[in-house]
Each structure stands twice: as C-alpha cells, then as structure tokens.
C-alpha positions as CSV (number, residue, x, y, z in Angstrom):
1,M,20.4,4.7,21.5
2,S,21.0,8.2,20.4
3,V,18.9,11.0,21.9
4,K,17.0,13.2,19.4
5,P,18.3,16.8,19.8
6,V,15.8,19.6,20.6
7,I,17.0,23.0,19.5
8,D,16.7,26.3,21.3
9,T,15.2,28.6,18.6
10,D,13.3,31.1,20.8
11,S,15.2,34.1,19.4
12,I,14.8,33.0,15.8
13,F,11.1,32.5,16.2
14,K,10.5,35.7,18.1
15,N,12.4,37.8,15.6
16,A,10.3,36.3,12.8
17,L,7.1,37.5,14.5
18,R,8.2,41.1,15.3
19,D,7.7,42.8,12.0
20,G,6.6,42.1,8.4
21,P,3.4,41.7,6.4
22,G,1.1,38.7,6.4
23,P,-0.4,36.6,9.1
24,K,1.6,35.4,12.1
25,Y,1.8,31.8,11.0
26,M,3.3,32.8,7.6
27,R,5.9,35.1,9.3
28,L,6.8,32.2,11.6
29,A,7.1,29.7,8.8
30,Q,9.2,32.2,6.8
31,G,11.5,32.8,9.8
32,I,12.1,29.0,10.2
33,E,12.6,28.6,6.5
34,Q,15.3,31.2,6.5
35,A,17.0,29.6,9.5
36,I,17.0,26.2,7.8
37,N,18.4,27.6,4.6
38,N,21.2,29.5,6.3
39,G,22.1,26.6,8.5
40,A,21.0,28.1,11.8
41,I,18.7,25.2,12.2
42,G,20.4,22.0,11.0
43,Q,19.1,19.0,9.2
44,G,17.6,16.2,11.3
45,L,16.9,18.4,14.3
46,K,13.6,18.3,16.2
47,L,11.5,21.4,16.4
48,P,9.8,22.3,19.7
49,P,6.4,20.8,20.3
50,H,3.5,23.1,19.2
51,R,2.2,24.1,22.6
52,I,5.6,24.6,24.2
53,L,6.7,26.9,21.4
54,A,3.4,28.7,21.4
55,D,3.7,29.5,25.2
56,K,7.3,30.7,24.8
57,I,6.7,33.1,21.9
58,G,3.2,34.3,22.9
59,V,1.1,32.8,20.1
60,T,-1.6,30.2,19.9
61,A,-0.9,26.5,19.4
62,G,-2.9,26.8,16.2
63,T,-0.5,29.4,14.8
64,V,2.5,27.1,15.4
65,S,0.6,24.2,13.9
66,R,-0.2,26.2,10.7
67,A,3.4,27.3,10.4
68,Y,4.7,23.7,10.7
69,S,2.1,22.6,8.2
70,E,3.3,25.2,5.8
71,L,6.9,24.1,6.2
72,E,5.9,20.5,5.6
73,R,4.1,21.5,2.5
74,M,7.3,23.2,1.3
75,G,9.2,19.9,2.0
76,L,11.4,21.5,4.7
77,V,10.2,19.5,7.6
78,M,8.4,16.2,8.2
79,A,6.0,15.3,11.0
80,R,6.0,11.9,12.6
81,V,2.9,10.9,14.5
82,G,3.7,10.6,18.2
83,D,7.4,11.6,17.6
84,G,7.4,15.3,16.7
85,T,8.4,17.5,13.8
86,F,11.9,17.3,12.3
87,V,13.9,19.3,9.8
88,R,14.1,17.0,6.8
89,A,17.1,14.9,6.2
90,C,17.1,12.1,3.6
91,E,19.0,9.7,5.8
92,Q,16.6,10.2,8.6
93,E,13.5,9.2,6.7
94,R,11.8,5.9,7.6
95,S,10.1,3.6,5.1
96,R,6.7,4.7,6.3
97,D,7.7,8.4,5.9
98,V,9.0,8.0,2.4
99,G,5.6,6.7,1.2
100,F,4.4,4.0,-1.2
101,R,6.0,3.7,-4.6
102,N,5.3,1.1,-7.3
103,F,8.6,1.7,-9.1
104,I,12.0,2.0,-7.6
105,E,14.7,3.9,-9.4
106,A,17.4,1.4,-8.5
107,P,20.6,0.8,-10.5
108,D,20.4,-1.9,-13.0
109,E,22.8,-4.1,-11.1
110,C,20.5,-4.2,-8.1
111,H,18.4,-7.3,-7.6
112,D,15.0,-6.1,-6.3
113,M,13.3,-8.5,-3.9
114,S,11.4,-5.6,-2.2
115,R,8.2,-5.6,-4.4
116,N,5.5,-8.0,-5.4
117,M,5.2,-7.6,-9.1
118,H,3.6,-9.3,-12.1
119,I,6.1,-11.7,-13.6
120,P,6.3,-11.1,-17.4
121,G,5.1,-13.9,-19.6
122,M,3.1,-14.2,-22.8
123,E,1.0,-11.1,-22.3
124,A,2.9,-8.9,-24.8
125,T,2.4,-11.5,-27.6
126,L,-1.3,-11.9,-26.7
127,L,-1.7,-8.1,-26.6
128,A,-0.3,-7.8,-30.1
129,R,-2.8,-10.4,-31.3
130,T,-5.7,-8.7,-29.5
131,M,-4.8,-5.3,-30.9
132,A,-4.7,-6.7,-34.4
133,Q,-8.2,-8.1,-33.9
134,L,-9.4,-4.7,-32.6
135,S,-7.9,-2.8,-35.5
136,G,-10.4,-4.4,-37.8
137,D,-13.4,-3.3,-35.8
138,V,-13.5,0.5,-36.5
139,E,-17.0,0.9,-34.9
140,R,-15.8,-0.6,-31.6
141,L,-12.6,1.5,-31.7
142,Q,-14.6,4.6,-32.2
143,E,-16.7,3.8,-29.1
144,L,-13.5,3.4,-27.1
145,M,-12.3,6.8,-28.2
146,L,-15.4,8.6,-26.7
147,Y,-16.4,9.4,-23.2
148,T,-17.9,6.5,-21.4
149,P,-20.3,6.3,-18.4
150,D,-18.6,7.0,-15.0
151,T,-19.2,3.4,-14.0
152,G,-17.7,2.0,-17.2
153,I,-19.1,0.4,-20.3
154,Q,-21.7,-2.3,-19.5
155,R,-19.7,-5.2,-21.0
156,H,-16.6,-4.1,-19.1
157,R,-18.6,-4.1,-15.8
158,Q,-19.9,-7.6,-16.7
159,A,-16.3,-8.8,-17.2
160,G,-15.4,-7.3,-13.8
161,A,-18.2,-9.3,-12.2
162,Q,-16.9,-12.4,-13.9
163,W,-13.4,-11.7,-12.7
164,L,-14.5,-11.3,-9.0
165,A,-16.7,-14.4,-9.0
166,H,-15.4,-17.4,-7.0
167,G,-16.9,-20.1,-4.9
168,N,-20.5,-19.1,-4.0
169,F,-19.8,-15.4,-4.4
170,R,-21.2,-13.7,-7.4
171,S,-21.5,-10.0,-8.2
172,S,-23.7,-8.3,-10.7
173,A,-22.6,-5.9,-13.4
174,E,-24.8,-3.2,-11.8
175,Q,-22.6,-3.4,-8.6
176,I,-19.3,-3.1,-10.5
177,L,-17.4,0.1,-11.3
178,C,-14.4,0.1,-13.6
179,V,-11.3,1.8,-12.3
180,N,-7.7,2.3,-13.4
181,G,-6.2,-0.4,-11.2
182,S,-6.5,-1.3,-7.5
183,Q,-4.8,1.8,-6.2
184,H,-7.2,4.1,-8.1
185,G,-10.0,1.9,-6.8
186,L,-8.9,2.4,-3.3
187,L,-8.6,6.1,-3.7
188,T,-12.1,6.4,-5.2
189,V,-13.6,4.3,-2.4
190,L,-12.0,6.5,0.3
191,I,-13.1,9.7,-1.5
192,A,-16.6,8.3,-1.8
193,M,-17.1,7.0,1.7
194,L,-14.8,8.9,4.1
195,R,-13.8,12.5,4.8
196,A,-10.7,14.2,6.3
197,G,-10.6,13.5,10.0
198,D,-12.6,10.2,9.8
199,T,-11.1,7.1,11.3
200,L,-10.3,3.9,9.3
201,V,-9.0,0.8,10.9
202,T,-6.8,-1.9,9.4
203,E,-4.3,-4.6,10.3
204,H,-1.4,-3.1,12.2
205,L,0.8,-4.3,9.3
206,T,-0.9,-3.4,6.1
207,Y,-0.5,-2.4,2.4
208,P,1.7,0.7,2.2
209,G,-0.6,2.1,-0.6
210,L,-3.4,2.3,1.9
211,I,-1.2,4.3,4.4
212,S,-0.1,6.6,1.6
213,V,-3.6,7.4,0.3
214,A,-5.1,7.8,3.7
215,R,-2.4,10.3,4.7
216,F,-3.0,12.1,1.4
217,L,-6.7,12.4,2.2
218,G,-6.3,13.3,5.9
219,I,-7.9,10.1,7.1
220,K,-6.8,8.8,10.5
221,V,-5.7,5.2,10.5
222,L,-5.6,2.9,13.5
223,G,-4.0,-0.6,13.6
224,I,-5.7,-3.8,14.7
225,E,-3.8,-6.5,16.5
226,M,-3.0,-9.6,14.4
227,D,-2.2,-13.3,14.9
228,E,-1.2,-16.1,12.5
229,E,-4.6,-15.9,10.9
230,G,-4.8,-12.2,10.4
231,L,-6.7,-9.4,12.2
232,I,-8.1,-10.4,15.6
233,P,-11.9,-9.8,15.9
234,A,-11.6,-8.9,19.6
235,S,-9.1,-6.2,18.8
236,L,-11.4,-4.8,16.1
237,A,-14.4,-4.8,18.5
238,E,-12.3,-3.0,21.2
239,I,-11.1,-0.3,18.8
240,C,-14.7,0.2,17.5
241,S,-16.0,0.5,21.1
242,I,-13.7,3.4,22.1
243,N,-13.4,5.2,18.7
244,R,-15.8,6.4,16.1
245,V,-14.7,4.2,13.3
246,S,-16.0,4.8,9.8
247,A,-14.4,1.9,7.9
248,L,-12.3,-1.3,8.0
249,Y,-9.8,-1.9,5.3
250,C,-8.3,-5.4,5.2
251,T,-6.7,-8.1,3.1
252,P,-8.4,-11.3,4.2
253,T,-6.7,-13.5,1.6
254,I,-2.9,-13.7,1.4
255,Q,-2.5,-10.7,3.7
256,N,0.2,-8.3,2.8
257,P,2.8,-8.7,4.2
258,T,2.2,-11.6,6.6
259,T,0.5,-14.0,4.1
260,A,-2.2,-14.8,6.6
261,I,-5.7,-16.0,5.5
262,L,-8.8,-15.4,7.5
263,S,-10.9,-18.5,8.2
264,P,-14.6,-18.4,7.2
265,E,-15.6,-18.4,10.9
266,R,-13.5,-15.3,11.6
267,R,-14.8,-13.6,8.5
268,K,-18.4,-14.0,9.8
269,E,-17.3,-12.6,13.2
270,I,-15.7,-9.6,11.6
271,A,-18.8,-8.9,9.5
272,Q,-21.0,-9.1,12.6
273,I,-18.8,-6.6,14.5
274,C,-18.9,-4.2,11.6
275,R,-22.7,-4.4,11.5
276,E,-22.9,-3.8,15.3
277,H,-20.7,-0.7,15.0
278,N,-22.0,0.5,11.6
279,V,-18.5,0.1,10.0
280,L,-18.0,-0.1,6.3
281,I,-16.0,-3.1,5.1
282,I,-13.3,-2.6,2.4
283,E,-11.6,-5.8,1.2
284,D,-8.6,-5.9,-1.0
285,E,-8.5,-8.9,-3.3
286,T,-5.6,-7.8,-5.5
287,H,-3.4,-10.7,-4.2
288,G,-6.4,-12.8,-3.4
289,V,-7.1,-13.6,-7.0
290,L,-3.9,-15.7,-7.0
291,M,-5.7,-18.2,-4.7
292,Q,-8.2,-20.0,-6.8
293,D,-10.1,-21.8,-4.0
294,R,-10.0,-18.8,-1.6
295,P,-12.8,-18.4,1.0
296,I,-15.7,-16.2,0.2
297,P,-15.3,-12.5,1.0
298,I,-16.3,-10.9,4.3
299,S,-18.7,-8.8,2.3
300,M,-20.9,-11.8,1.5
301,Y,-21.8,-11.9,5.2
302,A,-22.7,-8.2,5.3
303,P,-23.5,-7.3,1.7
304,E,-25.1,-4.0,2.6
305,R,-21.7,-2.6,3.8
306,G,-19.2,-4.7,1.8
307,I,-16.8,-3.2,-0.8
308,I,-14.3,-5.4,-2.7
309,I,-11.4,-4.0,-4.8
310,S,-9.6,-6.1,-7.3
311,S,-7.6,-5.9,-10.6
312,L,-5.5,-7.7,-13.1
313,S,-2.2,-6.2,-12.0
314,K,-0.8,-9.2,-10.1
315,G,-2.2,-12.1,-12.1
316,V,-2.4,-10.8,-15.7
317,A,-0.5,-7.6,-16.5
318,A,0.4,-4.7,-14.2
319,G,0.5,-2.2,-17.1
320,L,-3.0,-2.9,-18.2
321,R,-4.4,-0.8,-15.3
322,A,-7.8,-2.5,-15.3
323,G,-9.4,-2.7,-12.0
324,Y,-12.9,-3.3,-10.5
325,V,-14.7,-2.2,-7.4
326,H,-17.8,-4.1,-6.2
327,V,-20.1,-2.0,-4.0
328,P,-23.6,-2.3,-2.6
329,Q,-26.2,-1.2,-5.2
330,A,-27.2,1.8,-3.0
331,L,-23.7,3.2,-3.1
332,V,-23.0,3.0,-6.8
333,G,-23.9,6.7,-7.4
334,R,-21.4,7.9,-4.7
335,H,-18.6,5.8,-6.1
336,A,-19.4,6.9,-9.7
337,A,-19.1,10.5,-8.5
338,A,-15.7,9.7,-6.9
339,I,-14.5,8.3,-10.2
340,R,-15.8,11.2,-12.2
341,N,-14.0,13.6,-9.8
342,S,-10.7,11.8,-9.8
343,C,-10.3,10.9,-13.5
344,W,-13.7,11.4,-15.2
345,M,-13.7,7.7,-16.2
346,A,-11.6,4.6,-16.4
347,S,-9.6,4.3,-19.6
348,P,-11.8,2.3,-22.0
349,L,-9.1,0.7,-24.2
350,P,-7.3,-1.2,-21.3
351,H,-10.7,-2.3,-20.0
352,E,-11.7,-3.5,-23.5
353,I,-8.6,-5.6,-23.6
354,A,-9.3,-6.9,-20.1
355,C,-12.9,-7.6,-21.1
356,L,-11.9,-9.7,-24.2
357,W,-9.3,-11.6,-22.2
358,I,-11.7,-12.4,-19.3
359,E,-14.4,-13.5,-21.8
360,D,-12.2,-15.8,-23.9
361,G,-10.2,-17.3,-21.0
362,T,-6.9,-15.5,-21.8
363,A,-6.9,-13.8,-18.4
364,R,-7.4,-17.0,-16.5
365,S,-4.7,-18.7,-18.6
366,L,-2.2,-15.9,-17.9
367,L,-3.2,-16.1,-14.2
368,H,-2.4,-19.8,-14.1
369,Q,0.9,-19.2,-15.8
370,Q,1.7,-16.6,-13.2
371,I,0.9,-18.9,-10.4
372,A,3.0,-21.7,-11.9
373,E,6.0,-19.5,-12.4
374,M,5.7,-18.1,-8.9
375,E,5.6,-21.6,-7.4
376,R,8.6,-22.7,-9.5
377,R,10.7,-19.7,-8.3
378,K,9.7,-20.3,-4.7
379,Q,10.6,-23.9,-4.8
380,A,14.0,-23.0,-6.3
381,V,15.0,-20.7,-3.4
382,E,13.0,-22.0,-0.4
383,K,15.8,-24.5,0.5
384,L,18.2,-21.6,0.9
385,L,16.0,-20.4,3.8
386,Q,16.4,-23.7,5.7
387,G,16.8,-23.1,9.5
388,L,15.3,-19.6,9.4
389,T,11.8,-18.8,10.7
390,Y,9.5,-17.5,8.0
391,R,5.9,-17.6,6.8
392,T,4.6,-17.9,3.2
393,H,1.6,-19.4,1.4
394,Q,1.5,-21.5,-1.7
395,Y,0.0,-18.6,-3.7
396,S,2.0,-15.8,-2.1
397,P,4.8,-14.3,-4.2
398,H,6.9,-13.5,-1.1
399,F,8.4,-14.8,2.1
400,W,7.8,-13.1,5.5
401,I,11.1,-13.8,7.4
402,E,11.9,-13.2,11.0
403,V,15.2,-11.4,11.7
404,P,17.2,-13.4,14.3
405,A,18.3,-11.4,17.4
406,P,20.3,-9.3,18.0
407,W,19.9,-7.9,14.5
408,R,17.2,-5.5,13.5
409,A,15.4,-5.5,10.2
410,S,16.7,-2.1,9.2
411,E,20.3,-3.3,9.7
412,I,19.6,-6.3,7.4
413,E,18.0,-4.1,4.8
414,H,20.9,-1.7,4.9
415,S,23.5,-4.5,4.7
416,L,21.8,-6.0,1.7
417,R,21.4,-2.7,-0.1
418,Q,25.2,-2.2,0.2
419,R,25.5,-5.6,-1.6
420,N,23.0,-4.4,-4.3
421,H,20.0,-6.4,-3.1
422,L,16.7,-4.8,-2.1
423,I,14.1,-6.1,0.4
424,S,11.2,-4.6,2.3
425,I,11.1,-4.4,6.1
426,A,8.1,-4.4,8.5
427,D,8.4,-0.7,9.2
428,A,7.1,0.1,5.7
429,F,3.9,-1.7,6.5
430,S,3.4,-0.5,10.1
431,I,0.5,1.6,11.4
432,G,1.2,4.0,14.2
433,K,4.0,4.3,16.7
434,G,3.8,0.9,18.3
435,T,6.4,-1.8,18.4
436,V,7.3,-3.0,14.9
437,P,8.2,-6.7,14.5
438,Q,11.6,-7.5,13.3
439,F,10.7,-9.1,10.0
440,V,11.7,-8.6,6.3
441,R,9.7,-9.4,3.2
442,A,11.5,-10.9,0.2
443,S,9.7,-11.5,-3.1
444,V,10.5,-13.9,-6.0
445,S,8.7,-11.7,-8.5
446,N,11.6,-9.9,-10.0
447,A,14.5,-11.8,-11.5
448,S,15.7,-9.7,-14.4
449,G,19.0,-11.5,-14.3
450,G,17.3,-14.9,-14.5
451,D,17.4,-17.8,-12.1
452,Q,21.0,-17.1,-11.1
453,A,20.1,-13.6,-9.9
454,L,17.1,-15.0,-8.0
455,H,19.4,-17.6,-6.3
456,D,22.1,-15.2,-5.5
457,G,19.7,-12.7,-4.0
458,F,18.1,-15.2,-1.6
459,A,21.5,-16.8,-0.9
460,M,22.8,-13.4,0.2
461,L,19.7,-12.7,2.2
462,A,20.0,-16.0,4.1
463,Q,23.7,-15.5,4.7
464,V,23.2,-12.0,6.2
465,L,20.3,-13.3,8.4
466,R,22.3,-16.2,9.7
467,H,25.7,-14.5,10.2
468,G,24.9,-10.9,10.8
469,V,25.5,-7.6,9.0
470,N,29.2,-7.3,9.8
471,Q,30.3,-10.5,8.1
472,E,32.3,-10.4,4.9
473,S,30.4,-12.0,2.0
474,P,32.2,-14.9,0.3
475,M,31.9,-15.3,-3.4
476,L,28.6,-17.0,-4.2
477,L,28.8,-20.1,-6.4
C-alpha cells in the first residue's frame, strides 16, 4: 500500500501571511492557490492537518480551516472525513467524493450497468395521447400555466395519496405535498426538518443522493450497521444513545444497494426506538413501489414522526419528475415553506399528467410493464452469474455481487470500464471511513444495444469476477 505524501510547505504558508491586504485566512488561501498553480504543491498531495499547520505558522486552527474551506470552494482541494485535505487530482477521487449523478456522460459504445433507471416502454405513446386530450381543455391548461399552492393542486395531492397507498396504509391528500421527483422531495424534507450541523443516521450503505444532499446542506451523516434484513435496530439504538440524532433516513423496502427488506417486526422496533429518542423517520419508497405486496411503512407505527418520499421515476417515467412527500399533518406548513424556498412550487403540468395516469390506471399499467420487463431481463442474465455469491430480489432491478478474494471492487470496476462496461461499487454507497465491503452493483435497467448488449455486459462482468482483472478477454459469442 502506498503512503500518502505530506508536504513541507511552512515557508510557502509563512510568506503568504507576511504582507498583503485582507484577512489572514484569505492571504493563506491565496498563497496556497499560487503554489498549486505554479506547481510548488503538486496534485494529489496531502496538506498538513489544521492544528499542526496552525501551530507551525502562528495562527489559529480556525484560520487554517477557513483557508482550506475557501480552497475547497474554489475546487483546488478536497477534504475527506477522517483522512485529510488533498490537492485535487481527478484520478484520486473516490466514488463518494465525486458525488451523486443521475446521468453519466459515457461514450455511446459503453454499456451502463451502473445505474437503476426506468426502462423505456409505452409511456411516450401514452404521453402523446394524454397531451392531445389536454389540448382540448383550455380552461384546465390555463390553470396549469398559473402559480399553484406550495403544496400542490388538490387533485394532484389526492393522486399522490392514491399512489402511496398499499396494504393497510392510507394517506390523505392533506398530508401530501407535490415535489419535482424524489430527489427534490428529499432536499425539501431535509431543509424543512434539519439544520447545518444536525446529525442524520442511515444504513452504512445507502442511496448516494442522500449522501450528496446532506453534504450540500452541511448535515452530519452516521452509518448504522446492517445485516441481510437491513439496518440493525440495536445499532440504531446505540448510535442514538451516544449522539444527538435528529433523523433517520432509510430504505426499508428493496434497500439500495443491498436489496434487503425489513420485516414488519423490525419496522415496529425501529419505530419504537425513534420514539424513545425523538428521532424523525424518513422513508424512501422510490424503489419500494416496484414491490406490490410490500410491508406497510415504518411511519404507520409512528405516524406523528413518519415521512415518506416516493415518485413515478422508477415505475412509470423518469422524465416526468412527479414526486410526493407524505408528512404528519402538523408538519405540512414547514414542508410547504421548504418547497416554496427551493422552487416555489412543483411543476403543475407533469403533475397533471401523473394525476390523470394514476386516476385512469395508466400509471399502474406502466408499473406492471416495468416489473415484467425487469424480471425478463434478470432471468436472461442470472444464469451467467452461476457460482458467484450475490443478492437480489424479485422486484429489484439490480444484483448485489460479492467480489471474490483477492480482488477488490475498485479493480473490477476499472477493468470493466476499460472494456466499455460500467458498474457501481460499494464505495459509492458508503457512509464514513469504516471498512467498505467488496461488492459491486450491476443493473439490468439499461440495454440500449438490446438483449445482446445486456448479455455481453453481464457475461464480461462474470468473467472478470471469476478469473480476475489481468485475464485477457476472449471474444464473446
């Protein structure tokens, strides 16, 4: 293992502080910036820890911290929790440092197995039909071109309540807020309920979009231990007992990336722990809608603190950007204010389309088509993974595959990328600096080249996992 170099920059930093206008932290940041630009401080090198540098050059640790923050804002350095501050180098960035992206600018010849996406179907044809119907209703179109309530038009909220309903769980339109997709819903929930510096807990492997938005808002995130069923209640209780935790974010159904599903008994236990420690519960049901007979949400066991986020992005159409947030009645005003401050209101036209599709059964029909196509694709490639250790679920669009020793997930990912195949690795989902399991995630969602591309991608993945990254790849038949 290579040792990260620590550079001796005392003279550079001291010279920056001697003369010049402006506060000390800005002079220090400008001195480091100049040294990076002229090559005196090379790419990838580690800057001295805040307190050590402060003692050496005779300033406070806060001055060094503000200088490093300014450099990070400028994109010259990157800070890794528990690891230090490094001069930015593209090849050095880890998946969790790069951040969450919903679209990857990959060459057309790349087969992307890295993302769970909506599989295109009949939605474009159905959209054309719906738009033609709407075009004849000028009064309704006029309504959609105006400002709407922060919470959404009443019929749109009612459609959201209908979309979220399953089993014995029912929401009311008064508890639903319309948002521009699940990611916007997550952002507004965190804006409404948490502040910079607050602590949120989640599974130690979790949705990258949560990591990204929490970092953006300055929210501290701690990881909860997991087993084959999902987050472990005892670990949640322990973290809550030694930290002042404001909220729990989790994916109880088809957990991303492990595909775990929490049992009803564990959901009740989690709800009780959150009640005892006054912790808000935020559930992500975006993938959960793919499971028709899923267990009732944790929020049903603690309705006074339960928030549910869902959308049509995985089951109906990703580009529709119609999402819903279910909140306790007492918190509607706070969430409406968060929507108003983030985008003023959810876009009415996509929500009108979503509303019509939910009401007339089109949304459910497209969801069933999505599930059927996902199952067909999985059945077509699952035999290629024979002999490998992996997890999946009937309604999950991906496989969670263990990397055999001595290989590491990052090596597998790099080897496949060289062969024009993209996958995700556990590091992209990891919270904190603990040990990251050697697993990769491969999705069947994207097959722009048809079934042959899907087959070739999984065949190549299985081959590299079985034989290692240094093996030559024979021609796939």
